[in-house]
C-alpha positions as CSV (number, residue, x, y, z in Angstrom):
1,M,-1.6,12.6,-27.0
2,F,-3.6,11.3,-24.3
3,D,-7.0,9.0,-24.4
4,V,-8.0,10.5,-27.5
5,N,-11.1,8.2,-27.8
6,P,-13.5,9.8,-25.3
7,N,-15.7,7.1,-23.9
8,P,-19.2,8.8,-23.5
9,D,-20.2,6.0,-20.6
10,L,-18.5,7.5,-17.3
11,S,-19.2,4.9,-15.2
12,R,-16.8,2.2,-17.4
13,Q,-13.0,2.3,-15.6
14,R,-10.7,3.5,-18.0
15,V,-7.8,1.1,-18.9
16,T,-5.2,3.8,-19.8
17,G,-5.5,5.6,-16.3
18,I,-3.1,8.5,-15.0
19,L,-0.9,7.3,-12.0
20,G,-3.2,4.0,-12.0
21,M,-6.7,5.7,-11.9
22,A,-9.1,4.6,-13.9
23,S,-11.7,6.6,-12.9
24,A,-12.7,10.5,-14.9
25,E,-12.8,11.9,-11.6
26,A,-10.2,10.7,-10.0
27,E,-7.8,11.3,-13.1
28,V,-7.9,14.9,-12.8
29,S,-7.0,15.4,-9.3
30,A,-4.0,12.7,-10.1
31,L,-2.8,15.5,-13.0
32,Q,-1.5,17.7,-10.0
33,D,0.3,14.4,-8.6
34,F,2.1,13.5,-11.8
35,A,2.6,17.4,-12.7
36,S,4.5,16.9,-9.8
37,M,6.8,14.0,-10.7
38,C,7.5,15.8,-14.0
39,R,9.2,19.0,-12.3
40,L,6.8,21.2,-13.1
41,S,5.3,24.1,-10.6
42,K,1.8,24.8,-10.1
43,G,2.3,27.2,-12.3
44,Q,3.8,25.4,-15.0
45,A,1.2,22.6,-14.9
46,N,-1.8,25.3,-14.8
47,E,-0.5,27.2,-17.4
48,I,-0.1,23.7,-19.7
49,I,-4.0,22.5,-18.3
50,S,-5.5,25.9,-19.4
51,R,-3.7,26.0,-22.6
52,V,-5.6,22.0,-23.4
53,V,-8.8,23.1,-21.9
54,C,-8.7,25.7,-24.0
55,A,-7.7,24.0,-26.8
56,V,-10.6,21.5,-26.6
57,G,-13.3,23.5,-25.9
58,E,-13.0,23.7,-29.8
59,W,-13.6,20.1,-30.1
60,R,-16.9,20.6,-31.3
61,T,-16.1,23.1,-34.3
62,A,-13.3,20.7,-34.9
63,A,-15.2,17.8,-35.0
64,S,-18.2,19.4,-37.0
65,S,-15.7,20.6,-39.8
66,N,-14.0,17.0,-39.8
67,G,-17.8,15.3,-40.5
68,I,-18.9,14.3,-37.3
69,P,-22.5,14.1,-37.7
70,A,-24.7,16.2,-34.9
71,S,-25.8,13.0,-33.6
72,E,-22.3,11.5,-32.4
73,L,-21.3,14.5,-31.3
74,S,-24.1,15.4,-28.7
75,L,-23.2,11.3,-27.4
76,F,-19.9,13.4,-26.4
77,E,-20.8,16.4,-25.2
78,F,-21.7,15.5,-21.7
79,V,-18.5,13.6,-21.2
80,I,-16.4,16.3,-23.0
81,G,-17.4,19.4,-21.0
82,R,-18.0,17.6,-17.2
83,Q,-14.0,16.4,-17.5
84,L,-12.8,20.4,-19.2
85,A,-15.2,22.1,-16.0
86,A,-13.0,19.5,-13.8
87,L,-10.0,20.6,-15.8
88,A,-10.8,24.7,-15.8
89,A,-11.3,24.1,-11.7
90,L,-8.0,22.8,-11.4
91,T,-6.5,26.3,-12.5
92,N,-8.7,28.1,-10.8
């Protein structure tokens, strides 16, 4: 797993970036470069990204069923939604 504790503040630089990228926007595009370094074809990378997007798309349900209060869920709604949309755009 990678960066499983999202930060709702998108302006903060990440400590664990992908290929040295420390912003949310740069990390998404760096995934494509990283996939090729892992010898994944574009199709293979897109399939993996699609599966991740589908799984993480259920985050609200999983968090709610584990007792996370709605007030905390709303803190992460924007950042998770934005990153999921950016990842989904890679596969289109």
